[in-house]
ZALUM-665358 format. One line per 2 residues: their letters; for each residue x, y, z of N, C-alpha, C, CB. Coordinates in pm, whole numbers, plus 50000, padded with zeros to 5 digits. Each point is the difference from the previous one (the first is absolute). Glycine has a CB too. Layout:
residues N
A) X:Y:Z:X:Y:Z:X:Y:Z:X:Y:Z  ...
end
This chain:
residues 209
MG) 45140:48823:50242:50125:50103:49962:50102:49971:50010:49913:50135:50045  50154:49784:50089:50110:49959:50019:50094:50155:50046:49946:49757:49818
NV) 50199:50251:50122:50073:50128:50036:49978:50136:49895:50182:49824:50108  49713:50115:49826:50006:50104:49880:49948:50138:50035:49966:49812:49842
AA) 50152:50284:50147:49938:50149:50057:49834:50021:49908:50307:50141:50039  49640:49933:50012:49878:50066:49931:49949:50122:50095:49925:49761:49883
AI) 49937:50294:50013:49979:50120:50038:49837:50003:49945:50278:50107:49993  49626:49924:50099:49867:50034:49931:49993:50145:49969:49882:49817:50119
VH) 50058:50214:49757:50006:50111:49950:49874:50025:49975:50206:49987:49928  49694:50142:50075:49887:50005:49952:49994:50075:49843:49927:49989:50264
GS) 50000:49948:49664:50040:50006:49869:49897:50148:49958:50069:49688:49952  49925:50346:49953:49907:50115:49960:49906:49966:49992:50105:50099:49909
SG) 49852:49794:50090:49854:49952:49934:49939:49953:50175:50079:49872:49669  50000:50132:50423:49938:49957:50152:50047:49847:49994:49756:50170:50028
VN) 50314:49765:49917:50018:49891:49990:50094:50006:50066:49907:49942:49832  50168:49931:50309:50127:50006:50026:50047:49885:49921:49984:50115:50224
LF) 50174:49949:49745:50085:49908:49877:50122:49961:50124:49956:50158:49693  50069:49726:50290:50124:49902:50061:50108:50053:49925:49881:49771:50050
VR) 50243:50288:49988:50087:50022:49968:50140:49947:50007:49843:50123:50015  50244:49816:49902:50123:49924:50087:50081:50102:50005:49999:49763:49934
LP) 50123:50250:50198:50084:50091:49964:50115:49955:50013:49873:50152:50043  50244:49915:49889:50121:49939:49959:50053:49997:50143:50038:50084:49740
PA) 50082:49782:50286:50017:49975:50122:50104:50102:50036:49928:49759:49987  50072:50284:50155:50080:50083:50077:50163:49987:49958:49810:49976:50192
PE) 50256:50121:49751:50140:49938:49993:50064:49959:50117:50025:50126:49825  50080:49804:50153:50043:49915:50127:50103:50103:50055:49968:49731:49910
AA) 50076:50285:50226:50096:50092:50015:50144:49960:49953:49854:50076:50180  50213:50002:49819:50131:49995:49930:50089:49939:50060:49963:50173:49911
TK) 50122:49747:50057:50076:49940:50081:50163:49979:49917:49752:49886:50126  50311:50126:49953:50141:50006:49953:50049:49830:49918:50055:50211:50241
PA) 49982:49792:49700:50070:49867:49898:50073:49927:50079:50032:50114:49793  49924:49755:50214:50072:49883:50054:50156:50001:49989:49793:49877:49941
IP) 50307:50161:50144:50169:49968:49969:50010:49854:49987:50105:50196:50143  49974:49773:49733:50024:49870:50018:50109:49959:50115:49929:49995:49756
PL) 50055:49910:50271:50137:49900:50055:50124:50027:49948:49866:49822:50016  50232:50203:50085:50169:49994:49905:49997:49841:49976:50187:50217:50138
PS) 49939:49816:49737:49991:49849:49968:50123:49901:50083:49896:50085:49739  50076:49832:50284:50074:49913:50113:50020:49837:49885:49847:50138:50303
PM) 50281:49822:49755:50133:50024:50045:50047:50128:49922:50047:49743:50053  50048:50315:50084:50080:50108:49956:50139:49983:49968:49856:50109:50121
PA) 50212:49992:49800:49979:50123:49924:49922:49940:49876:50222:50142:50085  49702:49987:49910:49920:49974:49886:50050:49978:49852:49871:50122:50146
SP) 50119:49847:49746:50036:49992:49903:49928:50123:49892:50058:49742:50089  50030:50302:49771:49889:50108:49954:49902:49968:49929:50142:50131:50000
DD) 49820:49724:50017:49870:49995:49937:49910:49987:50122:50073:49893:49769  49988:50081:50343:49849:50012:50132:50005:50140:50028:50010:49763:50155
LI) 50045:50315:49805:50017:50141:50046:49920:50080:49857:50271:49963:50172  49715:49991:49723:49874:50078:49890:49903:49937:50042:50100:50050:49782
AY) 49881:49817:50242:49870:49937:50032:49953:50070:50182:50078:49728:49809  50002:50287:50232:49963:50114:50115:49926:50133:49975:50200:49916:50083
LT) 49871:50133:49810:49968:50167:49971:49874:49969:49927:50252:50134:49966  49709:49773:49946:49910:49940:49939:49865:50011:50077:50181:49861:49901
AL) 49878:50047:50203:49847:49995:50085:49973:50144:50105:50030:49695:50015  50060:50394:49937:49982:50107:50094:49912:50075:49913:50220:50003:50140
GV) 49784:49959:49704:49927:50131:49927:50108:50079:49929:49814:50028:50183  50337:49938:49842:50082:50060:49926:50059:49999:49883:49996:50006:50159
AT) 49952:50093:49753:50059:49958:49809:50153:50044:50019:49755:50085:49809  50333:49788:50141:50145:49987:49969:50052:50008:49901:49993:49905:50125
TT) 50124:50110:49833:50043:49984:49866:50124:49971:49998:49857:50132:49924  50220:49723:49999:50128:49994:50065:50080:49944:49886:49923:49967:50251
VD) 50199:50083:49751:50069:49997:49897:50156:49908:50055:49855:50254:49891  50155:49668:50006:50163:49900:50027:50122:50052:49923:49868:49769:50014
HP) 50244:50223:50066:50098:50107:49935:50106:49877:50110:49870:50353:49930  50274:49702:50047:50143:49958:50031:49987:50006:50141:50137:50086:49797
PL) 49943:49863:50265:50032:50058:50149:50072:50150:50008:50035:49741:50069  49829:50323:50074:50060:50120:50010:50034:50006:50137:49887:50104:49818
FT) 50262:49927:50229:50035:50036:50076:50007:50133:50063:50055:49826:49921  49971:50290:50002:50009:50139:50044:49943:50046:49930:50161:50021:50084
VE) 49786:50112:49923:49950:50142:49972:50031:49969:49789:50104:50194:50325  50022:49810:49716:50084:50026:49848:49950:49866:49926:50254:50141:50085
DS) 49778:49730:49970:49940:49909:49904:49843:49996:49945:50180:49886:50113  49758:50210:49999:49870:49989:49952:49989:50104:49942:49910:49875:50142
QA) 50117:50241:49818:50018:50045:49904:50041:49958:49845:50013:50098:50200  50061:49839:49813:50074:49937:49889:49935:49892:49955:50195:50068:50077
LR) 49716:49870:49955:50006:49881:50002:49800:49947:49999:50311:50015:50143  49597:50082:49930:49871:49992:50006:49936:49996:49873:50019:50100:50199
GD) 50027:49963:49730:49866:50077:49872:49942:50102:50032:49922:49818:49932  49967:50203:49969:49940:50133:50050:49867:49929:50063:50101:50200:49803
IP) 49920:49832:50312:49851:49986:50077:49965:50099:50080:50021:49784:50009  49860:50257:49997:49941:50100:50013:49965:50008:50156:49931:49994:49749
GG) 50093:50132:50311:49947:50025:50152:50114:50022:50041:49808:49866:50046  50208:50197:50064:50104:50035:50092:50078:49867:50034:49862:50205:50098
HT) 50285:49805:49921:50097:49920:50006:50109:50025:50133:49950:49988:49733  50037:49890:50332:50048:50004:50170:50101:49948:50047:49819:49995:50040
KN) 50176:50090:50071:50173:49863:50118:49920:50007:50127:50328:50093:49928  49700:49827:50147:49975:49938:50071:50144:49946:50150:49796:49967:49750
LF) 50167:50094:50393:50108:50010:50074:49944:49923:50131:50106:50231:49885  49993:49661:50122:49967:49932:50121:50049:50007:50130:49961:49891:49851
LK) 49981:50215:50264:50114:50048:50109:49943:49968:50095:50106:50176:49922  50020:49857:50183:49947:49957:50140:50026:50117:50056:50039:49756:50024
DK) 49925:50283:50084:50063:50074:50118:50045:49957:50133:49878:50126:49898  50165:49985:50213:50078:49949:50083:49948:49914:50099:50113:50174:49950
KG) 49748:49821:50022:49915:49888:50106:50007:49894:49910:49816:50141:50141  50232:49807:49763:49945:49885:49928:49842:50007:49910:50149:49885:50205
RL) 49794:50253:49813:49878:49955:49907:50015:50050:49855:49843:50007:50203  50099:49899:49736:50042:50042:49833:49852:50049:49916:50224:49784:49986
FL) 49840:50290:49892:49991:50076:49922:49993:49966:49847:50089:50100:50187  49821:49929:49772:50038:49993:49858:49935:50145:49908:49999:49698:50032
LV) 50108:50386:49893:49956:50083:49944:49971:49992:49885:50079:50080:50129  49834:49962:49793:49965:49982:49861:49972:50111:49956:49929:49804:50014
LG) 50184:50247:49871:50060:50112:49924:49981:50020:49895:50123:49988:50100  49853:50122:49821:50047:50018:49840:50159:49924:49953:49857:50263:50020
EE) 50157:49688:49896:50132:49947:49973:50144:50144:50020:49836:49785:49798  50116:50334:50132:50125:50075:50003:49944:50107:50150:50094:49988:49668
TV) 49832:49969:50419:50016:50089:50141:50122:50002:50071:49787:49954:50033  50245:50100:50008:50138:49995:50084:49917:50026:50168:50225:50133:49770
VD) 49844:49752:50254:49959:50006:50169:50124:50024:50078:49808:49825:49987  50184:50279:50138:50103:50019:50053:49965:49901:50149:50065:50262:49856
LK) 50031:49615:50155:49950:49900:50118:50057:50044:50122:49984:49800:49859  50078:50317:50125:50087:50061:50175:49858:50054:50053:50305:50124:49940
RA) 49580:49913:49965:49890:50105:50056:49911:49913:49973:50063:50239:49962  49896:49653:49966:49894:49921:49951:49903:49975:50142:50161:49877:49782
HE) 49884:50104:50332:49928:49924:50154:49888:50115:50016:50241:49875:50161  49810:50262:49784:49894:50146:50024:49911:49961:49966:50100:50177:49965
KI) 49882:49759:49893:49862:49988:49957:49985:49882:49992:49974:50179:49895  50018:49726:50161:49963:49886:50001:49956:49968:50175:50163:49948:49753
GA) 49880:50082:50343:49982:49947:50105:50119:49951:50073:49798:49964:49905  50277:49999:49985:50121:49912:50078:50049:50027:50142:50079:49988:49781
QG) 49981:49948:50313:50106:50032:50099:50090:49965:49957:49910:49993:50159  50170:50145:49832:50144:50021:49979:50013:50002:49840:50083:49876:50234
RV) 50041:50142:49700:50028:49941:49879:49997:49862:49961:50104:50171:50015  49889:49839:49860:49905:49870:49969:50135:49966:49910:49675:50052:49999
SF) 50338:49795:49973:50099:49940:49925:49919:49848:49903:50213:50108:50223  49870:49887:49695:49918:49903:49930:49998:49840:50048:50048:50168:49811
GS) 49837:49790:50184:49979:49839:50022:50099:49922:49959:49786:50021:49973  50242:49878:50090:50096:49880:49900:49887:49912:49915:50219:49954:50202
AE) 49901:49989:49736:49883:49933:49817:49926:49885:50091:50207:49997:49707  49869:49932:50440:49935:49885:50061:49887:50052:50075:50205:49867:50014
LL) 49798:50233:50066:49855:50085:50033:49936:49991:49905:50060:50154:50126  49942:49908:49720:49935:50057:49948:49933:49874:49963:50116:50220:49956
EE) 49959:49653:49996:49903:49859:49925:49911:49973:50144:50211:49842:49793  49879:50159:50329:49879:49951:50099:49864:50065:50023:50184:49935:50107
VW) 49829:50170:49939:49890:50100:49973:49914:50045:49899:50121:50039:50119  49934:49978:49755:49906:50043:49904:50012:49893:49890:50017:50257:50059
GV) 50059:49670:49909:49963:49902:49922:50090:49974:49882:49784:50050:50081  50274:50064:49913:50067:50054:49856:50169:49989:50034:49777:50204:49923
KP) 50281:49808:49928:50152:50023:50009:50030:50127:49989:50048:49806:49914  50066:50219:50092:50055:50153:49943:50015:49992:49861:50135:50060:50198
GA) 49806:50034:49753:50012:50062:49849:49833:49957:49988:50306:49954:49875  49606:49971:50173:49834:49976:49983:49941:50095:50126:50005:49713:49895
VT) 50059:50402:50174:49920:50040:50114:49886:50082:49975:50191:49984:50115  49701:49964:49924:49866:50078:49922:49881:50016:50114:50047:49877:49738
PF) 49884:50215:50268:49881:49958:50132:49929:49936:49952:49981:50162:50122  49974:49754:49801:49970:49886:49993:50024:49861:50096:50015:50133:49807
GA) 50129:49918:50248:50013:49909:50077:49943:49996:50118:50155:49990:49893  49752:50132:50134:49893:49989:50094:49911:49850:50037:49997:50252:49908
IN) 49964:49712:49975:49960:49882:50005:50057:49857:50041:49913:50143:49868  50164:49896:50185:50072:49816:50079:50060:50099:50114:50117:49762:49765
DK) 49842:50366:50297:50021:50040:50152:49900:50027:50042:50181:50076:49994  49770:49769:50042:49837:50008:50117:50033:50061:50150:49893:49747:49895
TG) 50195:50272:50110:50041:50047:50127:49983:50145:50039:50146:49825:49973  49852:50271:49925:50005:50099:49952:50175:50046:50076:49678:50036:49955
QV) 50415:49937:50035:50092:50067:50069:50083:50101:49876:50014:49783:50209  49935:50216:49704:50072:50120:49898:49922:50094:49997:50107:49874:49852
RV) 49912:50302:50150:49951:50119:50000:49993:50006:49861:50079:50098:50211  49833:49924:49718:50021:50060:49835:49966:50161:50017:49905:49755:49848
VL) 50198:50288:50074:50014:50169:49986:49972:50016:49881:50166:50060:50147  49757:49994:49767:49997:50052:49840:49991:50144:50006:49877:49800:49899
DE) 50234:50204:50005:50049:50156:49979:49853:50103:49927:50309:49891:49937  49696:50204:50124:49906:50077:49955:50000:50033:49844:50009:50078:50232
AM) 50132:49928:49759:49981:50037:49844:49967:49926:49892:50131:50117:50063  49933:49752:50005:49972:49882:49910:49810:49975:49992:50284:49873:50087
MR) 49705:50163:49996:49802:49961:49999:49913:50096:49896:49998:49949:50289  50114:50168:49693:49899:50052:49881:50023:49964:49904:49961:50160:50067
HE) 50097:49694:49898:49940:49958:49850:49905:49901:50025:50205:50037:49864  49708:49965:50025:49870:49946:50013:50011:49832:49967:49886:50253:49926
RL) 50254:49699:49999:50036:49870:50000:50164:49987:50043:49801:49956:49812  50198:49929:50292:50167:49972:50002:50014:49873:49974:50068:50153:50162
NF) 50090:49819:49854:49992:49855:49987:50143:49961:50095:49859:49984:49724  50099:49860:50278:50076:49933:50116:50075:49880:49991:49843:50092:50105
HP) 50240:49798:49922:50024:49893:49941:49896:49930:50078:50247:50022:49920  49669:49862:50051:49917:49937:50058:50103:49849:50051:49762:50137:49842
LV) 50333:49948:50284:50050:49865:50057:50135:49964:49955:49772:49921:50006  50236:50099:49853:50091:49947:49911:50064:50117:49951:49877:49798:49943
NT) 50300:50178:49978:50013:50129:49970:50028:49981:49821:50102:50094:50282  49809:49792:49649:49984:49971:49895:49890:50079:49935:50102:49801:50066
RT) 49795:50227:50019:49858:50044:49940:50016:50148:50052:49830:49760:50013  50100:50278:49967:49907:50164:50044:49857:49996:49979:50188:50148:49919
TG) 49740:49901:50179:49890:49998:49985:49943:50170:50077:50011:49682:49984  49846:50313:49903:50003:50144:50032:49841:50019:50048:50210:50083:49811
LA) 49738:49987:50287:49903:50055:50009:49966:50148:50069:49983:49766:49972  49882:50247:50046:49946:50123:50037:50063:50043:50122:49794:49953:49893
SA) 50254:50149:50140:50044:50083:50125:49907:49988:50084:50121:50154:49900  49753:49862:50107:49889:49933:50118:50000:49869:50039:49862:50139:49923
DL) 50171:49769:49947:49978:49885:50050:50121:49912:50063:49820:50027:49839  50326:50026:50172:50099:49974:50098:49953:50034:50125:50166:50031:49849
VK) 49775:50075:50185:49909:50035:50153:49950:49879:49976:49922:50264:50049  49987:49735:49883:49859:49888:50064:50092:49905:50039:49768:50017:49839
FL) 50321:49912:50071:50044:49889:49990:50119:49981:50153:49944:50013:49685  50123:50084:50384:50072:49998:50107:49877:50025:50069:50247:50065:49946
RA) 49633:49974:50096:49931:49996:50098:49958:49835:50023:49932:50266:49955  50023:49710:49930:49951:49862:49978:50099:49901:50047:49870:50074:49806
TG) 50205:49954:50224:50180:49907:50054:49987:50026:50154:50214:50073:49773  49722:50086:50301:50030:49983:50118:50106:50144:50048:49957:49705:49958
HE) 50084:50328:49896:50084:50111:49984:49963:50147:49984:50100:49825:49921  49860:50254:50190:49930:50127:49944:50127:50103:50001:49731:49953:50103
PL) 50301:50094:49731:50111:50048:49952:50009:50174:50085:49978:49815:49731  50142:50233:50287:50012:50111:50037:50054:50060:49863:50024:49949:50263
IA) 49900:50179:49727:50017:50048:49856:50112:50185:50039:49671:49840:49871  50429:50149:50080:50121:50101:50094:50082:50002:49896:50004:49936:50259
PL) 50043:50217:49761:50079:50058:49859:50158:49945:49998:49847:50247:50002  50179:49654:49962:50108:49929:50033:50157:50098:49922:49807:49729:50015
GQ) 50150:50313:49889:50105:50040:49931:50106:50117:50060:49836:49922:49821  50224:50055:50205:50119:50129:50043:49982:50167:49993:50144:49814:49906
DQ) 49756:50201:49963:49985:50116:49971:49838:50035:50048:50202:49980:49804  49784:49927:50293:49827:50009:50028:49979:50036:50112:49934:49841:49878
AA) 50001:50270:50191:50006:50017:50126:49923:49917:50104:50051:50198:49906  49976:49750:50177:49904:49883:50135:49896:50099:50003:50186:49861:50199
G) 49667:50080:49792:49924:50083:50081:49964:50017:50110:49968:49990:49867
end
């Protein structure tokens, strides 16, 4: 009978019956995390392929280059979901942070360190540092840059209010496209790249927990 699961059951007529049992369910396992693309930096196509391998559904829209929130609001068209902005920051000890928040959210940078665990006040990281560590240029800053930060140099902080949106939109490493995904899938992506996100109230009218 090999490895077939079976049992002997006594039938009502007194005859022993041989009954095949369904196989025992396999222990639940976490889905395999796909390897990060190489060489770096990743391309938008690399990013979408990685998200697909993670089981993340996305929708991507092409549009003219967007450099500011104002550009985005004027040129992106009607894209459903929460729209965002991203701040690449460093603290006095040189630790790096990416703040991801709603496009209209106002942040008090003089007090942001109190909410994100930075050492002293934060300031903006340079364009050169952004490209070196996160693999994107100014105007295309996005949490998807985590795919390029293999050593986990950047702490990603997600705004608590932004995460209430069921769906969020970000540039897929370039500012000529916008990619939408479920907010829960953003967290899934960040964890897969080794960036456990901090969720914090980043708006200046939101109290720190």
